[in-house]
N, C-alpha and C positions, 0 to 999 in steps of 0.2 A: 729194422722197422721198429719205431718207437710208438708206444701207445700212451697217451696222456689221459689220465682219469680225473674227471671233475666231480667233486662231491658237493652237492647242494644241501644246505642246511635250512630247514623250514622252522622258523620260530613260532611257537604256539603262544598266541596272545594270552596274557594273564587275565584272570577272571576279574571282571569289574573295571578293567582299564578302558578308557575312552567310551564309556557307556553313554549312549545318547540320553539326553535329558528331555523332560517334557517342556512344551512351550511355556507353561506357567512358571516353571523353574527358571528358564532363560529370561523371561520377562522380569521376574523378581531380581535376578542377578543384574540385569541391565539397569533396573531402577535404582538398586543400591549403588551401583557404579556411578550413576548420574548424581546421586545424592553426595557421594564422596567427592566427586569432581567439583560440584557446585559450591558446597558449603564446608568442606573439610580440608581439601587440598589448598594450601596457601590461603587459608581463610583470612589471615591478617596481612596479606601482601599489600604493598603500597600501590594503590590505583587511584591517583588524584582525579577529581572531576575536572575536565578541561573547560576552558572558557567557552561561552556561547558565541556562535557566529553573529557578527553585527551586520550581515548583508541582507537582513530581512527588510520588508517594506516599512516597518515601524522604526527600526534602528537607523535606517538611512535618513530619516527625517530629523533625527536628533542633532544638536550642535556637536562640534568636534570633541570637546572635552567630555561631555556627557555621553557621547557615543562610545568613547573608550571604556567608561565605567559600565556601560550596558552589558559588556561581556561577562561581568561578574554577577549578573542578575540571578542566575540559579543558585550561586553560593549564598547570596543575600537572602533568598527565599528559604533555603534550608536553615540558615542561622536564625531567621525570624521564627520559623517553626520550632527550633530548639528552645529559644527564649520563651515562646508561648507554652511549650511543654513544661519548662522549668516553673513558670508562674502557676500553672495548674497544679503541679506536684507540690509546690510550696503552700499554695492557698488551700487546697483540699486535703492537706495532711495535718492532723492535730497532734503530731508527736512532739511538738515543741519547736523552738527556733532551730536547734541543731539538727533535729530530724528532718524538718522541712528544708533547711539549707542543703543537707546531704542528699536527700532524694531529688531536689531540684538540680544539683550539680551532676548527679548520675544521669538524670534524664537528658540534660544538655550535652553531656559527653557522648551518650549513645547516639544522639541525633547528629552532632557534628562529626562523629566518626564515619558517617556515611559518605562524607566528602572525600575521604582518603582511603578507607578500608571498608568497602560496603558489606562484604560477607562477614567480616569481623564485627561490624556494627550490629548485625542481627543477633549474634551470640551475646554481645554485651547487653542488648535490650532484653534478651531472654533472662540474663542474670540479674538485671536491674529489677525485673518484675517481682521475684520472691524477696529481694532485699527491701524493696519499697513496702511490700506487704508485711514484712517482719518489723520494720521501723514504725509503720503506721498503726494507730490504735483504732482506726475505723474498721469495723467488721461488717459493715452493711454490704459492700460490694466485694466480691471474691471471684476469681483470684487476681483481677487487675484493679488496682486502685485508680482513681481518675488520672493522676500523673503518669502512672505506668501504662494506662490505657492509651493516652494521647501519644506517649513516647513510642510505644510499640507500633501504633498505627502509622505514625510519621516514618519510622524506620522501614517498615514494610513497603510503604509507598515509594520512598526514595530508592531503596535497594532494588525494587522491582523495575523502576525506570532505568536504573543504571545497568542492570543485568538482563538476562534473557527470561523468556516466559517460563521455562522449566524451573529456574531458580525460584521464581515467585511462587510457583505451585508447591515446591518443597517447603518454603518458608511458611506458607499457609497451612500445610499439612502438619508440620512440627508445632505450629501454634495451636492447632486443634488437639494434638496429642498432649501438649502441656496443659491445656485447659481442662481436658477430660480427666487426666491423672490428678491435677491439683484439686479439682472438685471432689473426685472420688476418694482421695486420701485425706485431705484436710478441709473438706467443705462443711463438716458438721459444725453447727453453731453459728454459721454465717447467715445473714439476712437475705442475701440475693446472690444469684449466679449470673455473672455477665459474660460467661464464655460464649453463649449464642450471639450476644450482641457484638462481641469482638469478631467472631467468625463471619457473621453476616456483613458487618461494616467493612472489614478488611477484604472479604470476598468481593464486594461491590467495587471497592477501590481498585483491587488487583484486576478485576474484569475490565474496568475502564482503561487501566494501564496496558493490559494485554491487547485490547482492541486498538489502542493508539500505536503500540509497537507493530502489530500486524499491518496496520494501515501504512506506517512509515516504511516497513519492509516492502510492501507492495509498491509503494511509490518509487522506492529506490530501484526495484526490479523493472518497473515500467520505464523509468528514466534510462536505465542501462539498455533495455531493449530498444528504446527509441534512438539512443545514441548509435547502437549497432545498426539499426535499420537505416538511419540517416547516412551512416558511413557506406553501407552496402548500396543505398540508392545513389549516392554520389559516385561510387565506383561504376555502377551500371550506367549512369548518365554519361560518364566519361567514355566508357566503352562504346556506347551508342553513338556519341559524337565522333569518335575516332573511326567507327565503322562507316558512318555517313561520309566523312572526309575521304576515306579510302575508296568508297564507291565512286565518288565524284572525280577523284584524281585518276581513276582507271582510264577514263576516256582521254585525259591529257597524256598519260604515259603511253597508252596504246597508239595515239596519234604519232608521237615521236618515234616509237618503235616501227610503225608502218613506214614513216619517212625514211628511217635507216634501211629497212629492207628494200624499199623501192630504189633508193639511191645506190645501194650495194649491187642490185641486179642490173641497173642501167649504167653503172660506172664503166665496166669493161668496153661497152659499145662506144664510149666517148673517146677512146684511145685507139689509134690505128695500130693494128698488130700488137695487142698487149701480150706480154710474156705469160707463159702458163702459171708462173708463181703468183702474178697479180690476179689472174682470173680465179685461181684457187682461193686466194685470200678473200676476195669479194664474195665468193660463193660461201665461204665459212661465215663471214659476217652476216650474209642474208639468212643462212640456216639458223644461226644463233638468234637473230632477231625474230624469226618465225617461232622458234622454240619459246622465246621470252613472251611473245604474244599469247601462246597457248597456255603458259603458266599463269599469265595475268588473268586470263579468262577463268582458270581453275580457282585462283585465289578469290576472284570476284564471286564465284559461286559459293565459296565458304562464308564470306561476310555478307552475302545478300540475305535480307530478311525474307520470310515466307510470302509476305504481301508486296515485295518489291517489284516494281515495274520499271524496266529500262526506259529512260527518257528518249523521246523521238527527236528532240532538238539537241544540237551540240551544247556543251557546257557554256554558260554565259561568261562574258568578259566585261571590262569596264566600258566597252563601246555600247553595251546593252543597258547602261544605267538610266538613260533617258526613258526607256520603256518602264523600268522599275519605278522611277519617280512619278511617272504618269499614273501608274496603278495606285501608288501611295496617295497621290493627290485625290484620286477618285474615292479613296477610302476615308477622306476627311482630314488628312494631315497636310498642312501648308509647309512645303519644303522647297528650298532653293539649293542650287549646286554652284559651287565656285571651284574653278580649276586654275591652278597656278603652275608655272614652270613649263618647260618644253614637253608637250605631249609626245610620247613615244610608245612603241610597242614593247611590252614586257613579256617575260616568260608566261606561258599559259597558266602554270600553277599559281603564280603571283596574281594574275588577272582574275582567276576564278576565286581565290581566297579573298581578294579585295572586294569583289562583287558580293560574296556571301556575307562578309563582315558588314558592309553597308546595308545589305538587305535585313540582316538580323537586328542591327541597331535601329533601323527605321521601324521594324516590327515591334521592338520594345517600346519605342516612342508611341506607337499607336495603342499599345496595350496599357502602358503605365501613365501616359500623359495625353489622354484624349483632349482634343481641342487645342493642343499646343502647336507651335511652329517649330520647324527643324531646319538645320543647315548642314549640308554635306560639303566638306572641303577636301579636295584632292590635290596634293602637291607632288609634282614630279621634281625631285631633287637629285643631286649628284649622289649616286650610290644607293638609291632606294626610292620608295614610294611612301608618302605620308597621307594618312586619313584622319579626319576629325569630323565626327558626327555629334552634334549638340542639339538638344531640344529644350524648350522652355517648360515652365510648370504647367500642370494640367489646368484647363479652364472649362467652363460650361457645367452642365448638369450631368454629363455622362460620367459614371463611376469607372475608375481604373479596373482593368482585368488582371488578375494575378499571373496568368500564364503558367507554363510548365517549369520555369526556372532554369532552362537549359541554355539560354541565349548567350550569357556571358561565358559559360563553360565552353561552348562551341567556338566562340570567337578566340578565346585564349588558346585553345588547342590548335587552331589554324595558325595563329601567330607564333606559337612555340614551334610548330612544325617547320616554319620558315626562318627560325632563329631571329624573330622580330621582337618588338617591345610593344606593350599595350598597357594603358591605364584606363580605368572606368570608375567614375566616381560622380557624386552629386556636386553641383555647383551652388554658388551663393544665392542665386535668385530662385532656387527651388527646382531647377531643371537637372539635366543629366548630360554628361559628356563622355564620349569614347574617343580616345586618341590612340592611333596605331602607326607604327613605323615598320615597314617591311623592307629589309635590305635586299638590294638588287645589284650585285657586282657588275661592273661595266662589261666584263668578259661575257657574263651570262646574257646581258642585253644584246650585245653584238651577235652572240651565237644564235639567240632567238631570231633576230632580224635576218641573219644569213640563212638560217634554215627555212624561214618563211619565203625568202626570195627564191631559194632553190626549188621549193615546191611550186 
C-alpha cells in the first residue's frame, strides 16, 4: 500500500500589491492615457487629408473638369486660411521685413501641416506662438500676437475636424494651460491679456465642430440602422411570400397525394386474382400516401399564421381568370385578355402560380397606374406557358397608391420555385410590363392530363 502525500503551498500576497485604486485615480490615469494616445503617440505620423467626395448635390451640377477639381476644395480652403494667417502675421508684426517674413512662413507651415500631420501641426502651432512673440516688438497683446492668434485658431479648427472630439478637448485644455502659464510667468509689462479671447473663440469654434461631428456620427448610425432594417424587412417579406406560397400549394399537393392513395386502394380490385405481392405493394403505397398527407397537415400548421383561415373554395386556376378580370374591371381598370396557342390543362402548381402572378400584376396596375388600361397575354407554347401583363401610364386625377411593396417579390418567388424566368420593368410610354415564362415539360403535362382522366 502506497500513500501519496500532497503538499499545498499558500503564497502570502505582498503588501501593497494589486491595491485597489480610487475612482479619481483611475479617471486621471485614463485621461492621461487618452492624452498620450491622441497627441503624443505618432504625433507626426503621415495622415494625408483625403479628397472630398464629389457625389453631393452641388458637385453633381458642376461640369466634368471642374467637378474633378472640386474634390480638392478642403485642401484649397486650408491653404487659403494659411495664406491669410501669413498675411496677418506679416502685417501686424513690426519686427522688420525679416521678422515679418519668418513669422509669416512659420504660420503658413503650421497651417499647411494640418493637411498631412494633424497632431504634429498642433505642436508646431504651439511652438510658433512663443517664437512669434519673441520676434515681435509689439507688447500690447500677450501671449498671442495677431498672426499667432489666427494661426493657432485655424490649426485647432482643422485638427478638430480631422480628429475626434476627445482630441479637440485636449488641444483646448493645453491651449488654456499655455495661456495661463505664459501670462503668469511673462505677463508683466504687457498691455493686454488675450488668453480669455483665445479660449472663448476657440471654445466656440470647437463646440460647432463637435456638434457637427456628433450630428454626422448620428446620421451614419441612422443610415446603418436603416440599412439593417431594410435588409431585415426584405428577408421578412421574402419569408412571408414563401409561407403564402407554401400554404397555397398545400392544397395542390394534398390533392395529388389523395389521388395516389385512392388509386393505390382501388388498383387491386381492377385485377382479377391479384398476387399477394401486388396487393402488399399497393397497400404500402396507400399507407405512405396517407402518412405524407398527415405530415403535410402538420407542416401547414407550422407555417400557418395566427389569423389564417383556410379557404372554402379550391385554389384558382387559369380557368378562373375571367372572374378575376371582371372584378378588376369593376374596380376601374380597363383590361383585355389575349390567349394564343393550343389551350391545354397544365399541372395545378403551374396554373395556380400563373393565376397569382396575373392577379398581383393587375393589383399593381390598380395601385400604381390608376385610370390606365392593361393587357393580359397568355401564350401556350411548346415546353411552357408564357405570360405578359402590361399597363399604360396613370391617367386622371386619382393619385397612385404606394402599396406594401411585396408584389414583385412574390411573383419572383413563384417563378423561381418553378425554375422559370421573369422580367419586370418600366416601358417607354410610362407604363409597366411583367413578362414570365414557366417551363412545363411535355411529360409533366401528359402526366397531369392522365391523372385528371383517371380521377
